[in-house]
C-alpha positions in Angstrom: 6.4 2.4 10.5 9.3 4.5 9.5 8.8 7.7 7.6 11.6 8.2 5.3 12.7 10.6 3.0 9.3 12.9 2.4 8.5 13.2 6.4 10.4 11.6 8.9 14.0 10.3 10.1 14.3 8.0 12.5 11.4 6.2 14.2 8.0 6.9 12.8 4.8 8.0 15.3 2.3 5.1 13.7 0.6 2.3 15.7 1.5 1.4 19.3 4.8 3.9 19.4 1.7 7.1 18.8 -0.6 5.9 21.0 2.3 5.0 23.5 3.4 8.6 23.1 0.1 9.8 23.5 -0.6 8.2 27.2 2.5 9.3 28.3 2.6 12.7 27.3 -0.9 13.4 28.2 0.1 13.2 31.6 2.1 16.6 31.5 -0.5 18.5 31.1 1.2 21.9 33.2 3.4 21.5 30.0 0.5 22.5 27.6 -0.7 25.2 30.3 2.8 26.9 29.7 2.8 26.5 25.7 -0.8 28.2 25.7 1.0 31.1 27.6 3.7 31.3 24.9 1.7 31.4 22.4 -0.5 34.2 23.7 2.7 36.0 24.0 3.2 36.2 20.2 -0.4 35.6 19.1 -3.3 38.1 19.6 -6.8 37.0 19.6 -8.3 36.3 16.3 -5.2 34.5 15.3 -5.2 31.7 12.7 -2.9 29.3 14.3 -1.4 26.2 12.4 0.7 24.0 14.5 3.2 21.9 13.0 3.4 18.0 13.7 1.2 18.4 16.5 1.0 14.7 17.3 -2.1 13.5 19.6 -3.0 17.4 19.4 -3.0 18.3 22.8 -1.5 21.9 22.6 -4.0 22.5 19.5 -7.1 21.5 21.8 -6.3 23.2 24.8 -5.2 26.8 22.1 -8.9 26.4 20.8 -10.6 25.6 24.3 -9.5 29.1 25.1 -11.8 30.3 21.9 -9.4 33.0 20.9 -8.3 31.2 18.2 -8.9 29.5 14.9 -6.7 26.7 15.0 -5.6 23.9 12.4 -2.8 20.6 12.9 -0.9 18.8 10.1 1.0 16.1 11.0 2.3 12.9 8.7 1.1 10.2 11.0 -2.4 9.3 10.5 -2.7 7.2 13.9 -1.9 10.9 15.4 -4.1 12.7 13.2 -7.6 10.3 14.0 -6.3 10.4 18.1 -6.4 14.0 17.8 -9.4 14.6 16.0 -11.0 12.1 18.4 -9.7 14.4 21.4 -11.0 17.2 19.6 -14.7 15.6 19.4 -14.6 14.7 23.4 -13.8 18.0 24.0 -16.1 19.7 21.9 -13.4 22.3 20.7 -13.1 23.2 16.6 -9.7 22.0 15.9 -9.2 21.1 11.6 -6.2 18.4 12.0 -4.9 17.5 8.3 -2.9 14.7 7.5 0.3 16.3 5.6 4.0 16.3 4.9 5.6 19.5 7.1 7.7 20.0 3.8 4.8 20.1 1.1 1.9 21.5 3.2 -1.6 21.2 2.2 -2.5 25.1 2.3 -2.6 28.7 0.7 -0.1 31.2 0.9 0.1 33.3 3.5 -2.9 31.4 5.3 -1.7 31.9 8.9 -1.0 34.4 11.4 1.2 32.2 13.6 2.7 28.7 13.6 4.0 26.9 16.5 6.3 23.2 16.1 7.1 21.5 19.3 9.5 18.6 20.1 9.1 17.5 16.2 11.5 19.6 14.0 14.0 17.0 14.2 13.0 14.2 13.0 11.9 16.4 9.5 13.6 14.4 6.8 13.5 17.7 5.0 13.9 20.6 7.5 15.0 22.9 4.8 12.3 22.4 3.0 9.9 22.5 5.7 11.3 25.7 6.8 10.0 27.2 3.3 6.8 25.5 3.8 6.9 27.4 7.0 7.5 31.1 5.8 5.4 30.4 2.3 2.3 29.9 4.7 2.6 32.4 7.0 1.2 36.0 6.1 3.5 38.8 5.3 4.3 40.5 8.9 3.6 36.8 10.8 5.6 34.6 13.1 6.5 31.1 14.3 8.2 29.6 17.0 10.2 26.4 16.7 10.6 24.3 20.1 13.2 21.6 20.4 15.3 19.3 22.1 18.8 20.4 22.0 21.9 18.7 20.6 23.7 19.2 23.9 21.4 19.0 26.4 22.7 17.9 29.7 22.1 14.9 32.2 20.8 17.3 34.7 18.6 19.1 32.4 17.0 15.9 31.4 16.4 14.5 34.7 14.5 17.9 35.7 12.5 17.8 32.6 11.7 14.0 33.0 10.9 14.5 36.7 7.7 17.3 35.7 6.0 14.6 33.5 4.5 12.2 36.2 5.4 9.3 34.4 5.5 5.8 36.4 8.8 3.8 36.5 9.5 2.3 33.0 7.9 5.2 30.9 10.5 7.9 32.8 13.2 5.4 32.7 12.5 4.9 28.7 11.8 9.1 28.5 15.2 9.8 30.3 17.2 7.5 28.0 15.3 8.8 24.7 16.0 12.4 25.9 19.5 11.9 26.8 20.6 9.5 24.3 18.5 8.7 21.4 16.6 11.9 20.5 19.7 14.4 20.9 21.3 12.5 17.3 19.0 13.9 15.3 18.6 16.9 17.2 20.7 20.8 16.3 22.7 22.6 18.3 22.4 26.5 17.9 24.8 27.0 15.9 23.4 24.6 13.3 20.2 26.2 13.5 21.5 29.5 12.8 23.4 28.1 9.9 19.9 26.2 8.4 17.0 29.3 8.9 18.5 31.8 6.5 18.2 30.1 3.0 14.1 29.8 4.0 14.2 33.6 3.6 12.2 35.1 6.6 13.0 38.7 7.1 14.8 37.9 10.6 14.8 35.3 13.3 16.5 34.4 16.9 17.7 31.3 18.2 17.2 31.2 22.0 18.5 28.3 24.5 17.2 26.7 27.6 18.8 24.0 29.7 17.1 21.7 27.5 15.9 23.3 24.2 16.3 25.5 21.4 13.7 28.1 20.9 13.6 29.7 17.3 11.6 32.9 16.7 10.8 33.5 12.5 9.5 36.5 11.6 8.1 36.9 8.1 
């Protein structure tokens, strides 16, 4: 299913595609350990955390396992929401996975202390609307972090990232192709993101580059 206009642009994450994504991303457990460590640097114990577009829910569940946070996940894919709810149940951790749109979130103003969005922002059909909603649902003084593939990612950076994932040969080849040629077409450069953020009204922001990604820190 392709979500356009109100949700995702490009290939949608429903049915078999969502399940393939779940299977392959579940093999990169160390990646989620790193992301939990990143959240810990930004969000003190007791924080209300929103993950925007959590997919199968690995990061949200890992955050809930710490016992330090109240965690909510919002995804436009009904398949991902079902998968994530099942995984949270299996893990025995409380995560409130919701079905909804990043540009029209079903939450009150100021509902969260911190939010994170990983590897999904490039797929949003209404990125400006998603940023405005991110600001709205953060409390005054709250912050957010968007991490996503950079458009100008190098072949060397992709090779190093794929090598970490522990996938089989076929999945490795497909993922390498996607990260190098397909996904960057929808991704942003540092300059493009810096031009996009100001209209959302955040008090401050910073766009940093890693070899493979952009890290966008938002402060309300």
